[in-house]
N, C-alpha and C positions, 0 to 999 in steps of 0.2 A: 412619140405621143406620150408614152409611159413616163419618160423623164420630165416632159413639160407638165403633165398632170401632177406628178410628185412635187415638183418645185412650186407649182401653183398652190397646192395644199400647204406646203411649208410657209408660203407667203401669207395664207389665210391665218395660220397659227400665229405668225408674227404680228399680223394686224390685230388679232384678238388681244395679245399681250400689250401692244402699244395702246390700244383703246382703253384697256384697264388702267394703264399707267396715267393716261390723260384724265381718266375719271378721278384718280387720286390727286393728281397735280392740281386739278381745278378746285379742290377743297381748300388748299392753302394759297392758291393764286387764282382768284375768281376771273381775272382777265384772260387767262390762258384758254386755248382752244379746248372745247369739251365735246366729245362725240355723244350721241344719245346712248342711254344705258343699254338699249336693246342691241346696239352695234356690237358690243362685246360678245353677247350670246350668239348673235347672228354669225359673226366670223368664226366663233368657236364651234358651233354646230355644223356649219358648212365644212370646216376643216376636218372635223371628226367623220363626217359622211365620206369625204374624199379619202381620208386615211383608211376607212373601213374597206373601200373598194380596192385600194392599193394592197392591203393585207390579204384580201381575198385572192388576188392574182399572185402575190409573192409567197404566200405560205402554202397554198394547196397546189401541188404539182402532181403530174401523173405518177411519178415514182414514190410519192409519199408527202410528208409534211416537211417543209423547209424551215428548220429552226437553227439556221446559222447565226453567227454572232450578231450581225447587224439586223437581221430579220427579227431576232428575239428582242433586241433593243427597241426596234420599231413597234413591236407588239406591246412591250411594257409601256412605252411612252403613250401609245394609244389608250391603253387601259388606265394609266394614271390620269390622263386628260379627261377620259370619260367619267371615271369615279369622281374626280374633282368637280366636273360640271354638274353631275347629278347631286352631289353633296351641297353645292352652292344654292340649290333650290330650297334647302331647309336650314342651312348653317352659314355662318359668316366666314366663308373661306375664299371669297373672291380675290383677296390680295395675293393668294397663291398663283393666280392666273399669270402674274407677271413673270414668275420663274418657270412654271410648268409648260406654258404654251411655247415660249421660245425654245425650251429644251426639246419639245416634240418636233419643232421645225428643224432644229439642228440634226436630230437623229434621222429624220427623213432624208435630209441632204446627204448625210453619211451613208445611209442605206443605198441611195441612188449611185453614189460614187464607188463604194467598195463592196457591196453585197455580192456574194456568189452562191449559186444554188447548191445545197447539200441535202436533198430530200431523203427521208428515211421513213420506212413503214413503222408505225407504232401501234401497239395493242391498246385497246380501249382503257384498260386500267392504268397504263403508263401515261396516256393522254390526260386522264383525270388528275394524275399526280403532277404533270407539267402545268396544267391550267391552275391548279391550286397553288403551286409554287409561284407562278407568274402573278397571280392575284395577290398573294401575300406580299411579294416583293413590291408590287405597285402601291399597296397600302402603306408599307413601311417607308417607301420613297416620299409619299405625302407627309408622313409623320416626321421624316427628317427635315423636309422643307419647313414644316410647322415649328419644329424645334429651333431652327435657325431664326425664324421670325420672333419666336419667344425670347431667344437670347438677345436679339437686337432691341426688343422692347424692354427687357430687364436692364440692359446697359443704358438705354435712354432714360429710364426712370431713375436709375442710380446716379447718373451724371446730369440729370435735369436737362436733357436734350429733347427738343421737339422738332416737328417737321410734318409736312403734309402726309407722307407715307406712314410714319409712326403714329400720327394722330388719327389716321383712318382705321387703325387696327382696333379690334374689339378690346374690351377690358382684359386685363391680365388673367383674371380668374377664368374668363370665357376661353381665352386662348389655351390655357393649361387644360381645361376640361376637354376641349376639342382634341388636343394632343393625346390624352389618355384614351379617348374614345377610338382614335385611330390605332393606338397601340394595342388595345384589347382586340379590336377586329383583326388586325394583322397577326396577332399572337394566336388566335383561334385558327386562322387560315394556315399559318405556318405549322401548327401542331398537326392539323389534318394532312398537310403536305408531307410532313416527315413520316407519319403513320402510313400513308398510301405508298410512299416510296419504299419503305421496308416490306410492304405487302406485295406490291406489283412489280418492282424493278428487280429483275433476276441478275445474279452475279454482280452485285453492287461494287465488289472490290476488284472486279476485272474489267470495268468499263471506264476507267479514269474518273470515277465518281467519289473516290475516297476523300479527297480534299474538299469537294463540294459538300459532301455529307457531314464531314467533321466541322467545317466552318458554319454550316447551317445549324448544327447542334450547339455550337458555341453561341451563335446568335440567339437561339431559342433560350439558352440558359441566361444570357444577358437580359433579355426582355422579361423572362420569368422572374428574375431577381428584382428588376425594376418594378414590376407590377406587384410583387410580394411586398417590397419596401413601401410602395404607395399605400397598400392596404393596412399594413401593420405599423409603419413608422411615419406615414404621411410624407414620403419623399416628394419633393417638388422643386421648382426653380432650377438652379444650375445643376444640381445632382441629376434631376430627371433629364435635362437636356444632354448632359455628358453621356449618360447611359443610353439614351436614344441614339445619339450619333455613333457611339461605339458599336451598338448592336447592328445598326444599319451598315456600317463599314464592313463588319464581319460578314453580314449577309451578302453584300455586294461582291466581296471577294469570292465568296463561295458560288454565287450565282453566275457572275460573268468572268471571274478569274480563270477558271479552268477552260472555259470556252475561248478566252483570249489566247491562252498559251497553246491549246491544242489546234486552233484554227488559223491563227495569225502569226505566231512566233515560232512554230516548228518548221 
């Protein structure tokens, strides 16, 4: 039943992504099938509710909290989808549904296939550090997706290329403003995460956390430089995109790299 419920939730995520794609395709091809606008949100909300129940059973075990590699990935994908859905109520970010919801579906399938319980007891301070880290990573994931869309839009304008998907995107200035709003939010959360880590995590150099901490600090410096450059030199366009992707890749290696090596490759 657990496997069936997980796969059903993954299917709902996929349907939400497909429904959003059909919404965009209809703009350039009016004769194509178009689902009602509410269908996207219905599939997404239903999938998120199912995902919440799955996380409740997979994360909270009698021996502690299970933050194994695939469980953490599932938690991140849930949070990314949730933040995106809430953001879509006041900002033009619906186009990200096409990438984020299938990603959440894939992570759920991988969790079902490969996850193994590794529960550990965590102190309250450490839990707060973990939650801040996951939230910061989730926001930067959305920023990375936004940067990719911005790159596609820049290339399309430069090469005079049109299309239903690209034409459906908000104006370039709006896309760039949304990107930097995400970056500022993620940067504040990442700063709080690093501070809480140094305060609450004991023996940080003896818990295989050196690489994670170093790469997180590198990522923080990258994003700090980008935001500093935005304020004082007006950085934008390709430069902002490159720094965003670079900072995200560094953070991804720090966030998941050590877990991948310690749990799956050793």
